[in-house]
C-alpha positions as a Markdown table, in Angstrom:
| # | Residue | x | y | z |
|---|---|---|---|---|
| 1 | Unk | -1.0 | -9.5 | -105.8 |
| 2 | Unk | -4.0 | -8.3 | -103.8 |
| 3 | Unk | -3.5 | -6.2 | -100.7 |
| 4 | Unk | -5.1 | -7.2 | -97.4 |
| 5 | Unk | -5.4 | -5.0 | -94.4 |
| 6 | Unk | -5.3 | -7.1 | -91.2 |
| 7 | Unk | -7.2 | -4.6 | -89.1 |
| 8 | Unk | -10.7 | -3.8 | -87.9 |
| 9 | Unk | -9.8 | -0.1 | -87.4 |
| 10 | Unk | -11.9 | 2.3 | -89.5 |
| 11 | Unk | -9.1 | 4.9 | -89.2 |
| 12 | Unk | -6.5 | 2.5 | -90.7 |
| 13 | Unk | -8.9 | 1.6 | -93.5 |
| 14 | Unk | -9.5 | 5.2 | -94.3 |
| 15 | Unk | -5.8 | 6.1 | -94.3 |
| 16 | Unk | -4.8 | 3.1 | -96.5 |
| 17 | Unk | -7.5 | 4.2 | -99.0 |
| 18 | Unk | -5.3 | 7.3 | -99.6 |
| 19 | Unk | -2.5 | 5.2 | -101.1 |
| 20 | Unk | -4.4 | 2.1 | -102.3 |
| 21 | Unk | -7.9 | 2.0 | -103.6 |
| 22 | Unk | -8.3 | -1.8 | -104.0 |
| 23 | Unk | -7.8 | -3.9 | -101.0 |
| 24 | Unk | -9.5 | -6.4 | -98.7 |
| 25 | Unk | -10.1 | -5.8 | -95.0 |
| 26 | Unk | -9.8 | -8.9 | -92.8 |
| 27 | Unk | -9.5 | -8.4 | -89.0 |
| 28 | Unk | -7.0 | -10.6 | -87.3 |
| 29 | Unk | -8.3 | -12.9 | -84.5 |
| 30 | Unk | -4.7 | -13.3 | -83.1 |
| 31 | Unk | -4.4 | -12.7 | -79.4 |
| 32 | Unk | -2.7 | -9.4 | -78.7 |
| 33 | Unk | -0.3 | -10.0 | -75.8 |
| 34 | Unk | 2.6 | -7.7 | -75.0 |
| 35 | Unk | 5.5 | -9.6 | -73.4 |
| 36 | Unk | 6.6 | -8.3 | -70.0 |
| 37 | Unk | 9.5 | -5.9 | -70.4 |
| 38 | Unk | 8.9 | -5.1 | -74.1 |
| 39 | Unk | 9.7 | -1.6 | -75.1 |
| 40 | Unk | 7.0 | 0.3 | -76.9 |
| 41 | Unk | 8.6 | -0.1 | -80.3 |
| 42 | Unk | 9.2 | -3.8 | -79.7 |
| 43 | Unk | 5.6 | -4.2 | -78.7 |
| 44 | Unk | 4.1 | -2.6 | -81.7 |
| 45 | Unk | 6.3 | -4.4 | -84.2 |
| 46 | Unk | 5.6 | -7.7 | -82.5 |
| 47 | Unk | 1.8 | -7.2 | -82.4 |
| 48 | Unk | 1.8 | -5.9 | -86.1 |
| 49 | Unk | 3.7 | -9.1 | -87.1 |
| 50 | Unk | 1.3 | -11.4 | -85.1 |
| 51 | Unk | -1.8 | -9.8 | -86.7 |
| 52 | Unk | -0.4 | -9.8 | -90.3 |
| 53 | Unk | 0.9 | -13.4 | -90.0 |
| 54 | Unk | -2.4 | -14.7 | -88.7 |
| 55 | Unk | -4.3 | -13.2 | -91.6 |
| 56 | Unk | -1.6 | -14.2 | -94.1 |
| 57 | Unk | -2.4 | -17.9 | -93.5 |
| 58 | Unk | -5.8 | -17.3 | -95.2 |
| 59 | Unk | -4.3 | -15.1 | -98.0 |
| 60 | Unk | -1.0 | -16.7 | -99.0 |
| 61 | Unk | -0.9 | -15.0 | -102.4 |
| 62 | Unk | -1.5 | -11.5 | -101.1 |
| 63 | Unk | 0.5 | -8.7 | -99.5 |
| 64 | Unk | -0.9 | -8.6 | -95.9 |
| 65 | Unk | -0.5 | -5.4 | -93.8 |
| 66 | Unk | -0.8 | -5.5 | -90.0 |
| 67 | Unk | -0.5 | -2.6 | -87.7 |
| 68 | Unk | -0.6 | -1.8 | -84.0 |
| 69 | Unk | -0.3 | 1.5 | -82.1 |
| 70 | Unk | 0.5 | 2.3 | -78.5 |
| 71 | Unk | 1.0 | 5.5 | -76.5 |
| 72 | Unk | 4.0 | 5.6 | -74.1 |
| 73 | Unk | 4.5 | 8.0 | -71.3 |
| 74 | Unk | 7.9 | 7.9 | -69.6 |
| 75 | Unk | 8.5 | 4.6 | -71.5 |
| 76 | Unk | 5.4 | 2.9 | -70.0 |
| 77 | Unk | 2.8 | 1.6 | -72.5 |
| 78 | Unk | -0.7 | 3.0 | -72.2 |
| 79 | Unk | -3.3 | 0.9 | -73.9 |
| 80 | Unk | -7.0 | 1.6 | -74.4 |
| 81 | Unk | -8.9 | 2.7 | -71.3 |
| 82 | Unk | -10.8 | -0.1 | -69.6 |
| 83 | Unk | -13.5 | 2.3 | -68.2 |
| 84 | Unk | -14.2 | 5.9 | -67.4 |
| 85 | Unk | -11.9 | 6.0 | -64.3 |
| 86 | Unk | -9.0 | 4.6 | -66.4 |
| 87 | Unk | -9.7 | 7.2 | -69.1 |
| 88 | Unk | -9.6 | 10.0 | -66.5 |
| 89 | Unk | -6.4 | 8.5 | -65.1 |
| 90 | Unk | -4.7 | 8.4 | -68.5 |
| 91 | Unk | -5.8 | 11.9 | -69.5 |
| 92 | Unk | -4.6 | 13.3 | -66.1 |
| 93 | Unk | -1.2 | 11.6 | -66.6 |
| 94 | Unk | -0.9 | 13.1 | -70.1 |
| 95 | Unk | -2.0 | 16.6 | -69.1 |
| 96 | Unk | 0.7 | 19.2 | -69.8 |
| 97 | Unk | 3.3 | 16.5 | -70.8 |
| 98 | Unk | 4.9 | 15.1 | -73.8 |
| 99 | Unk | 4.5 | 11.4 | -74.7 |
| 100 | Unk | 5.3 | 9.2 | -77.7 |
| 101 | Unk | 3.0 | 7.4 | -80.1 |
| 102 | Unk | 4.4 | 4.3 | -81.7 |
| 103 | Unk | 2.9 | 2.4 | -84.6 |
| 104 | Unk | 4.3 | -0.8 | -85.8 |
| 105 | Unk | 3.6 | -2.0 | -89.3 |
| 106 | Unk | 4.2 | -5.5 | -90.7 |
| 107 | Unk | 4.0 | -6.6 | -94.3 |
| 108 | Unk | 3.8 | -10.3 | -95.2 |
| 109 | Unk | 4.7 | -11.1 | -98.8 |
| 110 | Unk | 5.2 | -14.7 | -100.0 |
| 111 | Unk | 5.6 | -16.0 | -96.4 |
| 112 | Unk | 8.3 | -13.4 | -95.5 |
| 113 | Unk | 7.6 | -10.7 | -92.9 |
| 114 | Unk | 9.1 | -7.2 | -92.9 |
| 115 | Unk | 8.3 | -4.8 | -90.1 |
| 116 | Unk | 9.1 | -1.3 | -89.1 |
| 117 | Unk | 7.8 | 1.3 | -86.6 |
| 118 | Unk | 7.3 | 5.1 | -86.5 |
| 119 | Unk | 7.5 | 7.3 | -83.5 |
| 120 | Unk | 5.7 | 10.6 | -83.1 |
| 121 | Unk | 6.1 | 12.9 | -80.0 |
| 122 | Unk | 2.8 | 14.6 | -78.9 |
| 123 | Unk | 2.5 | 17.3 | -76.2 |
| 124 | Unk | -0.7 | 17.8 | -74.4 |
| 125 | Unk | -2.0 | 21.1 | -73.1 |
| 126 | Unk | -2.3 | 21.4 | -69.4 |
| 127 | Unk | -5.9 | 20.2 | -68.8 |
| 128 | Unk | -8.4 | 21.2 | -66.2 |
| 129 | Unk | -10.4 | 18.6 | -64.3 |
| 130 | Unk | -13.5 | 20.0 | -66.2 |
| 131 | Unk | -11.8 | 19.4 | -69.6 |
| 132 | Unk | -10.7 | 15.9 | -68.6 |
| 133 | Unk | -14.3 | 15.0 | -67.5 |
| 134 | Unk | -15.8 | 16.6 | -70.6 |
| 135 | Unk | -13.6 | 14.4 | -72.9 |
| 136 | Unk | -14.1 | 11.3 | -70.7 |
| 137 | Unk | -17.9 | 11.7 | -71.1 |
| 138 | Unk | -17.6 | 11.3 | -74.9 |
| 139 | Unk | -17.5 | 7.9 | -76.7 |
| 140 | Unk | -14.4 | 8.9 | -78.5 |
| 141 | Unk | -11.5 | 7.9 | -76.1 |
| 142 | Unk | -12.6 | 4.4 | -75.3 |
| 143 | Unk | -11.3 | 2.5 | -78.4 |
| 144 | Unk | -8.0 | 4.4 | -78.6 |
| 145 | Unk | -4.6 | 3.9 | -77.1 |
| 146 | Unk | -3.8 | 6.6 | -74.6 |
| 147 | Unk | -7.5 | 7.5 | -74.3 |
| 148 | Unk | -7.6 | 10.1 | -77.1 |
| 149 | Unk | -8.1 | 10.5 | -80.8 |
| 150 | Unk | -6.1 | 13.2 | -82.4 |
| 151 | Unk | -8.4 | 13.3 | -85.4 |
| 152 | Unk | -11.4 | 14.1 | -83.4 |
| 153 | Unk | -12.3 | 16.1 | -80.3 |
| 154 | Unk | -9.0 | 14.9 | -78.8 |
| 155 | Unk | -7.2 | 17.4 | -81.0 |
| 156 | Unk | -8.5 | 20.1 | -78.6 |
| 157 | Unk | -6.2 | 18.5 | -75.9 |
| 158 | Unk | -3.0 | 18.6 | -78.0 |
| 159 | Unk | -0.5 | 21.5 | -77.9 |
| 160 | Unk | 1.6 | 20.1 | -80.7 |
| 161 | Unk | 3.3 | 17.2 | -82.4 |
| 162 | Unk | 6.7 | 16.3 | -83.8 |
| 163 | Unk | 6.6 | 13.6 | -86.4 |
| 164 | Unk | 4.0 | 11.9 | -88.6 |
| 165 | Unk | 0.4 | 13.1 | -87.7 |
| 166 | Unk | -1.1 | 10.0 | -89.4 |
| 167 | Unk | 1.1 | 7.8 | -87.2 |
| 168 | Unk | -0.8 | 9.1 | -84.2 |
| 169 | Unk | -4.0 | 8.1 | -86.0 |
| 170 | Unk | -2.7 | 4.6 | -86.4 |
| 171 | Unk | -1.0 | 4.2 | -89.8 |
| 172 | Unk | 2.2 | 6.0 | -90.9 |
| 173 | Unk | 1.0 | 6.6 | -94.4 |
| 174 | Unk | 4.2 | 8.0 | -96.0 |
| 175 | Unk | 6.4 | 5.3 | -94.6 |
| 176 | Unk | 4.0 | 2.5 | -95.6 |
| 177 | Unk | 3.7 | 4.0 | -99.1 |
| 178 | Unk | 7.4 | 3.9 | -99.6 |
| 179 | Unk | 7.5 | 0.2 | -98.6 |
| 180 | Unk | 4.6 | -0.6 | -100.9 |
| 181 | Unk | 6.4 | 1.3 | -103.8 |
| 182 | Unk | 9.4 | -0.9 | -103.2 |
| 183 | Unk | 7.2 | -3.9 | -103.6 |
| 184 | Unk | 5.6 | -2.4 | -106.8 |
| 185 | Unk | 2.2 | -2.2 | -104.9 |
| 186 | Unk | 1.7 | 1.5 | -104.4 |
| 187 | Unk | -0.8 | 3.5 | -106.4 |
| 188 | Unk | 0.2 | 6.9 | -105.0 |
């Protein structure tokens, strides 16, 4: 069975290449709507399932992987910043505080969907207004949940993490590799 990554994220593609060399990338066109009142882990699992199931319709004989990541502060989901002001607001809220990053992963195999999520705690350094404005002036934060990328300049904002670093990047590689091994699909 071929493997299909239902994502347009270059980070997820790069991370999946660590454990699987041969796969197809097919972005999902499914609408990403978080139901009101959904917890962060419910939201990411639901969105991962929606993405994977949408792509699986075109790849019925493949293992399809969908994923979604959110940042949550005090239990409230932070998506991608809409504009610079939203980016500054998010970074200011995260400054000097701990938040959680949740990534949901769904695998569709033979029409059956299995999903799971990983949670990683991230603590930001106390940021000055100058540091926040410097980062908000970069292109980096605008396509990322919580307005930062831990694998780039955003790493300069982070004091520490507890959990899977790659989960913060958007794909919990070790957990996914274990699931793929159980399916006989892991190369690593």
